[in-house]
N, C-alpha and C positions, 0 to 999 in steps of 0.2 A: 504494500500500500504506500501511497505517496500523498503528502499534503499538497492539495491543489491550490489553495488560496489561504493567505493569512493576512489579517488586518488588525492592527493594534486597537485594543479597546480603550475607551476614554478614561477608564478607571480600573480598579481591581475589585472584583467581588470577593468579599470575605465572609465566611460563615460565622455566625454568632449564636447566642442563646435563642434568638427568635427564628433561626433558620428552620425551614420545613422543606421537605422534598414534595413538590407538587406534581401530581400526575394529572395531565389535562384529560378531561372526559373524552372517551373514545379511544384513548391510548392506555388507559389505566390497567386494564386486565393483562395486556401483553407486556407492560413495563413494570409490573409490581415486583418481580424478582430483581430487576435491575435497580429499582429504587431501594430495596433492602440491601443489596450489595453496596451501592453508593453510600447509604447511611452508615454501614459498618466501616467502610473505607475512610469516611470523614473522621470517625473516632480513632481508628487504627493509626492513621497518619498524623494524629494530634491536632487536627483542626477544631474538633469539638470534644467536650468532656463526656457528652452523652449522645446517644443516637437521636437524630432529628425525627420529628413526627412525619409520617407519610400520609398525605391527604390527597383527595381528588377535588380539584377546584378548577374553574375555567380561567381564573386570572391569579397569578402569583402575587404575593405581597413583597415589600422590601425585604431583602436578605434571603429570599427563597431561591431554591434551585428547582427549576421546572424541567420535567422530562416529557417529551412528546414524540409522537411518530408523525412524519410528514415528508414531503418531497425535499430533497437536497438539490438545489440548482446545480446543473453541470455534471450530475452523476446519476447513473442508473444502478450503481452497485448497492447491494443490500447492506454493505458495511459502511456506507457513506454516513456522515454526520456533520452537523454544524453546531458550533458553540457560539452563542451570542451573549454579550453582557450589555444590558441597557439599564443604566442607573444602578440600582442596588439589587437587580435580579439577573441571574444567569439562566439561560434556556439552552438545553441540549436537545436538538431535533435529530432523530435518527430515521433513516429511510426504512429501518426495520428494528426490531429489538436487538439484533446483532449489531447494527450501526450504533445504537445507543450505548452498548456495552464496550465498544472499541474506542469511544471518545476518551480523551485524556481527562484527568482529574479536573473538577470544576474550579479549582483554585489557580488555574493558569492565567496568564496576563493577556492572552490574545483570543481573538475569535478565529475559528478555523473551520474549514470543511475538508474532509478527507475522502478520497475515493481511490478505487483501484484503477 
């Protein structure tokens, strides 16, 4: 796999006590395992002291990490993903659950989309 596009984000998303992992409706069933894995990784990597709450909501709040399925422009690969930080929210969009799981940790400084 190769990174196809990288653009610096205007800030850096940082998880905190209020951080939740938000599953966008319609994607929640297929991404629940990825959400649990991501929650565990945030604790294991020392970003949080406790596992964040996993919720299903249409719109994330500040400090949330949103996971969703959707089209990744420029790629038809099932492993494609896009990481976007807008204000205090980071959204990982995977073209499939596989794409969501191959995305880098959410604490990175850039937005990226990856494709084969």
